[in-house]
C-alpha positions as CSV (number, residue, x, y, z in Angstrom):
1,M,110.5,147.0,104.8
2,S,109.0,150.0,103.2
3,S,107.2,150.0,99.9
4,S,105.8,152.8,97.7
5,V,102.8,152.7,95.5
6,Q,102.8,154.7,92.3
7,R,99.9,157.0,92.0
8,K,97.7,155.9,89.1
9,R,96.3,158.4,86.7
10,I,93.7,158.1,84.0
11,R,95.3,158.2,80.6
12,K,93.6,160.7,78.4
13,S,92.3,159.7,75.0
14,P,94.4,160.8,72.0
15,E,91.6,163.2,71.0
16,A,91.4,164.8,74.5
17,R,95.2,165.1,74.7
18,R,95.5,166.6,71.3
19,A,92.8,169.1,72.0
20,E,94.5,170.0,75.3
21,I,97.8,170.6,73.5
22,V,96.2,172.8,70.9
23,A,94.2,174.9,73.4
24,T,97.4,175.4,75.4
25,A,99.3,176.4,72.4
26,A,96.6,178.9,71.4
27,R,96.7,180.5,74.9
28,V,100.5,180.9,74.5
29,A,100.1,182.4,71.1
30,L,97.5,184.9,72.3
31,T,99.5,186.0,75.4
32,E,103.1,185.7,74.2
33,G,103.1,185.4,70.4
34,L,103.3,182.6,67.8
35,E,107.1,182.7,68.0
36,C,106.8,181.4,71.6
37,V,104.7,178.4,70.6
38,T,107.3,175.6,70.8
39,L,107.1,172.0,71.7
40,R,109.1,172.6,74.9
41,R,107.0,175.7,75.9
42,V,103.7,173.9,75.6
43,A,105.1,170.8,77.4
44,E,106.1,173.1,80.3
45,E,102.6,174.5,80.5
46,L,101.1,171.1,80.6
47,A,103.8,169.6,82.9
48,V,104.6,166.8,80.5
49,R,107.7,165.9,78.6
50,P,108.3,167.4,75.1
51,G,108.2,163.9,73.6
52,L,104.5,163.8,74.3
53,I,103.9,167.0,72.3
54,S,106.1,165.8,69.4
55,H,104.0,162.6,69.3
56,Y,101.0,164.7,68.3
57,F,102.9,167.4,66.5
58,P,106.2,166.2,65.0
59,S,107.1,169.8,64.0
60,A,106.7,173.1,65.7
61,E,105.3,174.5,62.4
62,D,102.3,172.2,62.6
63,L,101.7,173.2,66.2
64,V,101.9,176.9,65.5
65,A,99.4,176.5,62.6
66,A,97.0,174.5,64.8
67,A,97.3,177.2,67.6
68,F,96.4,180.0,65.2
69,A,93.6,178.0,63.6
70,V,92.0,177.5,67.0
71,A,92.4,181.1,68.1
72,A,91.1,182.5,64.8
73,L,88.1,180.1,64.8
74,G,87.3,181.0,68.4
75,E,87.3,184.6,67.4
76,L,85.1,184.0,64.4
77,D,82.6,182.0,66.4
78,A,82.5,184.5,69.2
79,L,82.2,187.6,67.1
80,L,80.2,186.3,64.2
81,P,78.4,183.1,65.4
82,A,77.0,180.9,62.7
83,E,73.8,180.3,64.7
84,R,72.1,183.6,65.6
85,P,68.8,182.7,67.4
86,D,68.7,185.7,69.8
87,G,68.6,188.7,67.6
88,T,68.3,190.2,64.1
89,P,71.1,190.4,61.5
90,A,71.4,194.1,62.2
91,Q,71.8,193.5,65.9
92,Y,74.4,190.9,65.3
93,L,76.3,193.2,63.0
94,A,76.1,196.0,65.5
95,R,77.4,193.6,68.1
96,Y,80.3,192.6,65.8
97,F,81.5,196.2,65.6
98,A,81.0,196.8,69.3
99,L,83.3,193.9,70.1
100,S,85.8,194.8,67.3
101,S,87.6,197.3,69.5
102,G,89.2,197.5,72.9
103,A,92.0,195.6,74.6
104,A,90.5,192.1,74.0
105,Y,90.2,192.7,70.2
106,D,93.7,194.2,70.2
107,D,95.0,190.8,71.4
108,I,93.4,189.0,68.4
109,S,94.5,191.7,66.0
110,R,98.1,191.3,67.2
111,L,97.8,187.5,66.6
112,W,96.6,188.1,63.0
113,I,99.5,190.6,62.4
114,N,101.9,188.0,63.8
115,A,100.4,185.1,61.7
116,R,100.4,187.1,58.5
117,H,104.1,188.0,59.0
118,L,105.2,184.5,59.9
119,S,103.2,183.0,57.1
120,R,105.6,184.4,54.6
121,Y,108.1,181.8,55.7
122,R,105.8,179.0,57.0
123,P,103.6,177.4,54.3
124,V,101.5,175.4,56.7
125,L,100.6,178.5,58.6
126,R,100.0,180.4,55.3
127,D,97.4,177.8,54.3
128,V,95.6,178.2,57.6
129,V,95.7,182.0,57.4
130,T,94.2,181.9,54.0
131,R,91.5,179.4,55.1
132,M,90.5,181.5,58.1
133,E,90.4,184.7,55.9
134,L,88.0,183.0,53.6
135,A,85.9,181.6,56.5
136,S,85.5,185.2,57.8
137,D,84.5,186.4,54.4
138,D,81.9,183.6,54.2
139,R,80.5,184.1,57.7
140,L,80.0,187.9,57.3
141,E,78.6,187.4,53.8
142,T,76.0,185.0,55.2
143,L,75.0,187.5,57.9
144,I,74.6,190.2,55.3
145,L,72.5,187.9,53.0
146,D,70.3,187.1,55.9
147,G,69.8,190.8,56.6
148,V,69.0,191.4,52.9
149,A,66.4,188.6,52.9
150,R,64.8,190.2,56.0
151,G,64.8,193.6,54.5
152,E,67.3,195.0,57.0
153,F,70.1,195.6,54.6
154,R,70.2,196.5,50.9
155,T,73.1,195.5,48.6
156,D,73.5,193.8,45.2
157,D,76.8,192.3,46.2
158,A,77.0,190.9,49.7
159,R,80.4,189.4,49.2
160,S,81.9,192.7,48.2
161,A,80.3,194.4,51.1
162,A,81.7,191.8,53.5
163,I,85.2,192.1,52.1
164,Q,85.1,195.9,52.3
165,I,84.1,195.8,55.9
166,L,86.8,193.2,56.8
167,V,89.5,195.1,54.9
168,V,88.8,198.2,56.9
169,L,88.7,196.3,60.2
170,D,92.1,194.7,59.3
171,G,93.6,198.0,58.4
172,L,92.5,199.5,61.8
173,G,93.6,196.4,63.6
174,A,97.1,196.7,62.1
175,H,97.7,199.6,64.5
176,A,97.0,197.5,67.6
177,N,100.4,198.2,68.9
178,S,100.1,202.0,68.5
179,D,98.7,204.7,70.6
180,R,95.3,205.6,69.0
181,T,94.0,208.0,71.5
182,D,94.2,211.0,69.1
183,R,92.4,209.4,66.3
184,P,89.6,211.6,64.8
185,P,86.0,210.2,65.2
186,A,85.8,209.7,61.4
187,V,88.7,207.3,61.5
188,T,87.5,205.5,64.7
189,R,84.2,205.0,63.0
190,L,85.5,204.1,59.6
191,A,84.5,200.4,59.7
192,L,81.0,201.4,60.8
193,S,80.7,204.0,58.1
194,T,81.9,201.6,55.5
195,A,79.2,199.0,56.5
196,E,76.4,201.6,56.7
197,R,77.3,202.8,53.2
198,A,77.7,199.4,51.7
199,L,74.4,198.1,53.2
200,D,72.4,201.3,52.6
201,L,71.9,202.1,56.3
202,P,71.5,205.6,57.7
203,H,74.6,207.0,59.4
204,G,74.7,206.1,63.0
205,T,72.5,203.0,62.7
206,L,75.1,200.4,63.8
207,D,76.3,202.2,66.9
208,A,73.1,203.8,68.1
209,P,72.0,203.2,71.6
210,G,70.2,199.8,71.7
211,A,71.6,198.8,68.3
212,T,72.8,195.4,69.7
213,G,69.5,194.6,71.4
214,T,69.9,192.3,74.3
215,L,72.9,190.4,72.8
216,P,75.8,189.9,75.2
217,L,78.8,192.3,74.7
218,A,81.7,190.3,76.1
219,F,84.7,188.8,74.3
220,S,87.7,187.0,75.6
221,P,90.1,185.6,72.9
222,T,91.5,183.0,75.3
223,E,88.1,181.8,76.3
224,A,87.0,181.8,72.7
225,A,89.9,179.6,71.7
226,E,89.2,177.2,74.5
227,A,85.5,177.1,73.4
228,A,86.7,176.2,69.9
229,V,88.1,172.9,71.1
230,A,85.6,172.3,73.9
231,S,83.3,170.1,71.8
232,E,86.3,167.9,70.7
233,M,87.5,167.6,74.3
234,A,83.9,166.9,75.6
235,G,83.5,164.1,73.1
236,A,86.8,162.6,73.9
237,A,86.3,162.9,77.7
238,G,83.7,160.2,77.6
239,T,86.2,157.6,76.5
240,P,87.1,155.3,79.4
241,G,90.8,155.6,80.2
242,A,93.3,153.0,81.4
243,A,95.7,153.4,84.3
244,E,98.5,155.7,83.2
245,G,102.0,154.9,84.0
246,T,105.2,157.0,83.6
247,G,106.0,156.4,80.0
248,A,108.5,158.5,78.1
249,G,105.9,161.0,76.9
250,E,103.9,161.6,80.1
251,A,104.8,163.6,83.2
252,V,106.6,161.5,85.9
253,G,104.2,160.7,88.7
254,D,104.9,160.8,92.4
255,A,106.3,157.6,93.8
């Protein structure tokens, strides 16, 4: 007489499972577009049943908004970190511009284009887009104020300077799907020139050799999104789990 033993798995805590779902949805959003973030698509990526995803996100709209929030927060933390122990404000601003171009930045620009378009019809996403826009304004304003306090920048209105810079970057990013190889240098450098003018810096300061000091010049939108939920997952990972069966929400285990 033969018998089979069901393989036991460790049930993830609700916090860890939700973080995993959001990180996966953000990855789909960055690589395929927000329209592709569905309960079924994320369930396929995680090899679980759609019912598990709907347990945490009853509507696809909520999942789309969460995916964008994670990707946008990851971008913000990677490009304009709140903690800046390894360089000066000017170096961090120069790094920000250095990373705000190229294929990796085009991916996040496409996501913002995508989110702003869809937010016309999705109020939950619209609220997140608005919140992340304000977060970007706040983060860049704080960097500028730090630079003013240290005598590196000069401006009477740090908020206005921050918004000017971000508006130009958004405008340039709106062409992420276009061929930009024939752009004149004055256009390519428009965001830098705007910042240098707004902060009373000599032309060429922010892209001069060595302007970024020793700060790392690497940016991966997917890795940044995963990092945005890493602390949540790390905190949840310490929760002891119970043996996991084959409930309706989870993937079916091998018999």
